[in-house]
C-alpha positions in Angstrom: 20.7 -33.0 -16.2 17.8 -34.5 -18.0 18.4 -37.1 -20.8 14.7 -36.7 -21.9 12.3 -33.8 -21.2 8.7 -33.8 -22.4 6.5 -30.8 -21.9 2.8 -30.9 -22.7 3.3 -33.8 -25.1 0.2 -35.4 -26.6 -0.7 -37.5 -29.6 -4.0 -37.6 -31.5 -5.0 -39.9 -34.3 -7.9 -39.4 -36.7 -9.8 -42.6 -37.1 -11.7 -43.1 -40.4 -14.4 -45.8 -40.8 -13.8 -46.0 -44.5 -10.8 -44.9 -46.7 -13.3 -42.7 -48.7 -14.0 -40.6 -45.6 -10.5 -39.2 -45.7 -11.0 -38.2 -49.3 -14.3 -36.5 -48.4 -12.6 -34.4 -45.8 -10.1 -33.3 -48.3 -12.8 -32.4 -50.8 -14.7 -30.4 -48.2 -11.4 -28.9 -47.0 -12.2 -30.0 -43.4 -15.5 -28.1 -43.4 -17.1 -31.4 -42.7 -15.8 -34.0 -40.4 -15.8 -37.7 -41.3 -13.4 -39.0 -38.6 -13.3 -39.8 -34.9 -10.5 -38.5 -32.7 -8.4 -41.0 -30.7 -6.0 -39.5 -28.2 -3.2 -42.1 -27.7 -1.6 -39.7 -25.3 -3.1 -36.9 -23.3 -0.9 -33.8 -22.6 1.8 -34.8 -20.2 5.1 -33.7 -18.7 7.9 -36.1 -18.0 11.5 -35.6 -17.2 14.0 -38.5 -17.2 17.3 -37.8 -15.4 20.5 -38.9 -17.0 21.6 -42.3 -15.6 18.1 -43.4 -14.8 16.7 -46.8 -15.8 13.0 -46.0 -16.3 10.2 -48.5 -16.9 7.0 -47.6 -18.7 4.2 -49.9 -17.7 0.4 -50.0 -18.2 -2.3 -52.0 -19.8 -2.4 -52.5 -23.6 -3.5 -49.3 -25.3 -2.3 -47.1 -22.4 0.2 -45.2 -24.7 3.5 -46.8 -23.7 4.7 -47.6 -27.2 3.4 -44.3 -28.6 5.4 -42.4 -25.9 8.5 -44.4 -26.8 8.1 -43.6 -30.5 7.7 -39.9 -29.8 10.9 -39.9 -27.7 12.7 -41.8 -30.5 11.5 -39.2 -33.0 9.6 -41.9 -35.1 6.3 -40.2 -34.3 5.7 -36.4 -34.0 3.6 -35.2 -31.1 0.3 -33.4 -31.7 1.2 -30.9 -29.0 4.2 -30.2 -26.8 7.9 -30.4 -27.1 10.5 -33.1 -26.7 14.1 -32.5 -25.8 16.8 -35.2 -25.9 20.3 -34.8 -24.6 22.7 -37.4 -26.1 22.9 -40.0 -28.8 19.7 -42.1 -28.8 18.9 -45.5 -30.3 15.8 -47.6 -30.1 14.5 -51.1 -30.4 10.9 -50.7 -31.2 8.3 -53.0 -32.7 9.6 -55.7 -35.0 11.1 -54.3 -38.2 10.8 -50.6 -37.2 13.5 -48.7 -39.0 14.5 -51.7 -41.2 14.1 -51.6 -45.0 12.8 -55.1 -45.8 14.5 -55.4 -49.2 17.9 -54.4 -47.8 20.2 -57.0 -46.3 21.0 -57.0 -42.6 24.4 -55.6 -43.3 23.0 -52.7 -45.4 20.3 -51.9 -42.8 23.0 -51.7 -40.0 25.0 -49.3 -42.1 21.9 -47.2 -43.0 20.7 -47.0 -39.5 24.1 -46.0 -38.2 24.5 -43.3 -40.8 21.1 -41.9 -39.8 22.4 -41.7 -36.2 25.5 -39.8 -37.4 28.0 -42.7 -37.1 30.9 -42.3 -39.6 30.7 -45.0 -42.4 34.3 -46.1 -41.7 33.4 -46.7 -38.0 30.3 -48.7 -39.0 32.2 -50.9 -41.4 34.8 -51.6 -38.8 32.1 -52.7 -36.4 30.2 -55.0 -38.8 32.0 -58.3 -37.9 31.3 -57.7 -34.2 27.6 -56.9 -35.0 27.3 -60.0 -37.2 28.8 -62.2 -34.5 26.6 -60.8 -31.8 23.4 -61.2 -33.8 24.1 -64.9 -34.4 22.1 -65.0 -37.7 24.9 -66.5 -39.9 24.6 -66.0 -43.6 21.3 -64.2 -43.2 23.3 -61.1 -42.4 23.7 -60.7 -46.1 20.2 -61.7 -47.0 17.1 -59.3 -47.3 15.5 -58.6 -44.0 12.1 -59.7 -45.4 13.5 -63.3 -45.3 14.1 -63.1 -41.5 12.1 -64.7 -38.8 10.8 -62.4 -36.1 13.5 -63.6 -33.7 16.3 -62.9 -36.3 14.9 -59.3 -36.7 15.2 -58.8 -32.9 18.7 -60.2 -32.9 19.9 -57.8 -35.6 18.0 -54.8 -34.1 19.6 -55.3 -30.7 23.1 -56.0 -32.0 22.9 -52.8 -34.2 21.5 -50.7 -31.3 24.1 -51.5 -28.7 27.0 -51.3 -31.2 26.7 -47.5 -31.6 27.2 -47.0 -27.8 24.2 -44.6 -27.3 23.7 -42.5 -24.2 20.0 -43.3 -24.3 18.6 -46.8 -25.1 14.9 -47.3 -25.8 13.6 -50.8 -25.6 10.0 -51.8 -26.4 8.7 -55.3 -25.9 10.4 -56.6 -29.0 12.9 -58.6 -26.9 10.1 -60.9 -25.8 10.2 -62.5 -29.3 13.7 -63.8 -29.0 14.6 -67.1 -27.5 15.4 -67.3 -23.8 19.1 -67.7 -24.3 19.3 -64.6 -26.4 17.1 -62.7 -24.0 19.6 -63.4 -21.2 22.4 -62.3 -23.5 20.6 -59.0 -24.2 20.1 -58.4 -20.4 23.7 -59.1 -19.6 24.8 -56.6 -22.3 22.4 -54.0 -20.9 23.8 -54.6 -17.4 27.3 -54.3 -18.6 27.0 -51.3 -21.0 24.1 -49.3 -19.8 23.7 -49.8 -16.0 26.3 -47.2 -15.2 26.6 -43.4 -14.8 25.8 -41.4 -17.9 23.6 -44.0 -19.6 19.8 -43.9 -19.6 17.4 -46.7 -20.4 13.7 -46.4 -21.1 12.1 -49.8 -21.0 8.6 -50.9 -22.0 7.4 -54.3 -20.8 4.5 -56.3 -19.2 7.0 -58.4 -17.3 7.1 -56.9 -13.9 10.0 -59.2 -12.8 12.1 -57.7 -15.5 11.0 -54.2 -14.8 11.8 -54.6 -11.1 15.2 -56.0 -11.8 16.2 -53.5 -14.5 14.5 -50.2 -13.5 15.0 -47.9 -10.6 12.1 -45.7 -11.6 8.7 -46.7 -13.0 6.0 -44.7 -14.8 2.5 -46.1 -14.8 0.3 -45.1 -17.8 -3.4 -45.7 -18.4 -5.7 -44.2 -20.9 -2.9 -42.1 -22.4 -2.2 -40.4 -19.0 0.5 -40.8 -16.3 -1.3 -42.3 -13.3 1.7 -42.3 -11.0 5.5 -42.7 -11.0 8.2 -43.6 -8.5 10.1 -46.6 -7.2 9.2 -50.0 -8.6 8.2 -51.4 -5.2 5.4 -48.7 -4.9 4.2 -48.5 -8.6 4.2 -52.1 -9.6 1.5 -53.2 -7.1 -0.7 -50.4 -8.6 -0.2 -51.9 -12.1 -1.1 -55.3 -10.8 -4.2 -54.0 -9.2 -5.2 -52.2 -12.4 -4.7 -55.4 -14.4 -6.7 -57.4 -12.0 -9.6 -55.0 -12.2 -9.7 -55.5 -16.0 -9.5 -59.3 -15.5 -6.1 -59.5 -17.4 -3.1 -61.3 -16.0 0.2 -59.6 -16.9 2.2 -62.1 -19.0 5.7 -63.2 -17.7 7.9 -62.8 -20.7 11.5 -62.9 -19.3 11.6 -65.9 -17.0 15.1 -65.3 -15.7 16.0 -61.6 -16.1 19.5 -60.6 -15.5 20.2 -59.1 -12.1 21.6 -55.6 -11.7 24.9 -55.4 -9.9 
């Protein structure tokens, strides 16, 4: 069974040099073109088996975050279809899905309702979520007053509380302090590294990817370059980064160990 199945999925953005160019296209009803096309993702097929911990790796601009957003339903593909089996929750870029003028408590309830969690169940879980997030009285303050680390704490606490079948994690966890990172990885190990749970993890930290993931997909230029076991794919990523003169940053210095 596949937790996530992508068929012919691509994403194109129209890039305008000036805001007025968009208006010109509307006036001309697209008979004249004032934009450049940027393909964040080229048409691709990808199937993620249920119970797989999959890592998405690649240079900046390779399409990792765009792909994750499409799987999460935040961004619609230009072409292709996306099928997801099971409850899905995502920790994407900072603040994604949060209303800045709502409190942390209100955002947790709102996001849970969007995922289909009954309000009574959400309210019952709020004390546990607040304790896990470790943001104190800020839980009842507007999210716009939060630091980036506090946003990550709340996002992760809310995401894992709904017990999803599929967890999507972008590089947002890198913003948190090291102690909270370790806490997150321990939770992932305990709750998600087991049959029936699927993780799709985006990171530049190959140590974390190797520890957490049993399958890795290498992206570059919006295309899938290769995929397979971490031991085979990660060296390709490192070689690709060395060719561009970029050293992959080490974000999680002591990632939790699976097992």
